[in-house]
C-alpha positions, -999 to +999 in steps of 0.1 A: -229-177+107-249-188+075-224-200+044-215-172+021-234-176-010-222-168-045-239-135-055-260-136-089-240-113-108-208-095-100-216-067-131-251-059-136-268-050-169-260-015-162-226-021-161-221-014-123-206-036-096-220-053-066-209-022-047-226+004-074-190+013-084-180+015-121-151-007-134-126+019-133-135+031-101-115+029-066-133+019-035-135+050-007-099+055+007-088+072+038-052+075+045-040+090+077-005+092+090+013+095+124-015+072+144+008+055+167+030+076+192+050+048+201+061+036+166+090+061+149+065+059+119+030+050+118-003+052+091-033+036+084-057+030+056-095+025+051-098+011+016-137+000+014-140-020+045-106-032+044-089-015+075-052-017+079-027-002+103+013-002+094+041+008+123+076+014+116+104+012+140+142+017+130+166+020+118+175+004+149+203-030+157+193-059+144+187-091+161+197-122+155+229-107+143+232-134+120+209-115+096+230-085+091+239-070+058+272-054+059+262-030+029+226-019+039+196-023+063+177-054+065+141-045+055+118-071+077+081-071+074+057-090+093+022-090+076-006-101+102-041-106+105-059-102+134-081-134+145-113-110+141-105-098+108-124-121+086-161-135+091-145-173+103-120-168+128-087-169+117-058-190+135-036-166+156-005-186+142+013-170+111-004-189+080+020-195+049-001-169+030+009-145+055+045-152+054+042-149+015+026-115+019+051-104+041+077-111+015+057-096-015+053-064+006+090-062+011+100-069-023+076-042-033+089-012-011+126-021-013+134-001-045+120+030-034+142+027+000+180+039+004+189+008+024+227+015+020+221+045+042+225+023+074+245-009+071+240-032+096+205-019+106+173-035+104+140-014+097+110-034+108+077-028+092+045-045+112+013-046+094-016-055+110-051-063+091-078-051+113-108-059+089-101-079+056-124-070+026-100-078-004-069-061-015-055-066+018-018-069+002-022-038-021-035-018+009-007-030+034+018-016+007+004+018+008+002+021+044+035+006+049+048+033+023+036+060+044+049+046+077+081+045+061+079+080+050+065+093+083+098+075+101+120+094+082+133+065+060+151+081+030+131+071+000+130+077-039+093+080-034+061+067-022+048+031-033+012+030-043-003-004-052-037-017-066-051-049-077-069-051-111-089-079-118-115-097-137-153-105-134-182-116-158-151-108-186-147-071-176-113-057-157-122-043-128-101-019-107-097-024-066-117-059-062-136-063-033-140-092-011-165-110-034-149-099-067-118-114-057-133-145-044-160-153-075-138-132-101-118-150-130-085-134-117-068-106-105-036-085-112-017-070-079+006-043-087+031-016-071+049+012-090+076+041-086+050+064-100+077+089-109+092+062-133+062+039-141+088+012-129+070-018-118+082-032-082+052-059-077+035-076-104+017-109-095-012-127-118-040-150-106-063-165-131-064-163-170-059-131-189-054-125-228-021-110-237-041-076-247-064-080-212-032-080-192-018-053-212-050-033-205-052-041-168-016-029-162-023+003-177-058+004-155-032-003-126-010+024-134-033+051-141-049+044-104-014+038-088-009+074-096-043+088-079-034+067-050+002+086-052-014+117-049-038+105-021-005+097-002+009+128-003-022+148+008-021+126+037+014+134+043+007+171+039-023+170+063+000+155+089+027+179+082+001+205+090-016+191+119+021+186+135+029+225+128-001+236+143+004+216+171+040+231+176+025+264+175+037+274+139+015+296+117+008+281+085+002+301+054+000+295+019+036+301+009+047+274+036+026+247+023+042+257-012+076+252+003+064+218+019+053+207-013+091+213-027+106+198+005+086+170+006+094+159-033+132+168-023+132+143+010+115+116-010+140+120-040+111+128-064+128+159-077+161+142-090+143+114-106+125+141-123+155+160-135+173+128-146+144+119-167 
């Protein structure tokens, strides 16, 4: 394999990125729910060339027992990259980075979950990166959030996530692999879209205060767009399941589903409190 070479530029003179996107444009995103029959809940995401599958099992009995929490369920996240997910074969053993991202994903998801409903239990979330091309931690959060909803875990709302970075002095939304490697920094973030509460905020690289504030606003705007894509993915899964069960769907039933989904995820209650 030939060694990777740094591109001549990340932003063209016309203001376009290497893949032709504008600075505020996300990569093409495809979300699917219920992709694994064996899991209690599952989802997949294709974000550009990044491809990730998330599976949820539980709530169920927790082993080992010493991890048991008396007042809530233990959220256990395992983020792993397939050995073939990157150009240079990855070692099979979990790396320090994988352990760190597992913790990051769990911390980003916890504020949306009613874990107190299942004391002494565990909710297991397994995230498998099939192909990595930048932005895997944020894509993992997007897929894991959908998988939790598919598993019927009570949630305040879905959690969308995106990274905003800087390259050639300009702020960019949803970094690709080359932008991640050769850019000047990135700010991964996740939010509760109904309240704009930030559940994940990290920074790599140097940003001026004004740049960081602008990057965060760009991230919030992109997360809200991602949230709509997540809800649409749940709608499609519901319609497909209803069709397979022989139910007749009409516009009224679709409208009812929109209301039910917001209630189930706790969004309606949050909006009333605002």
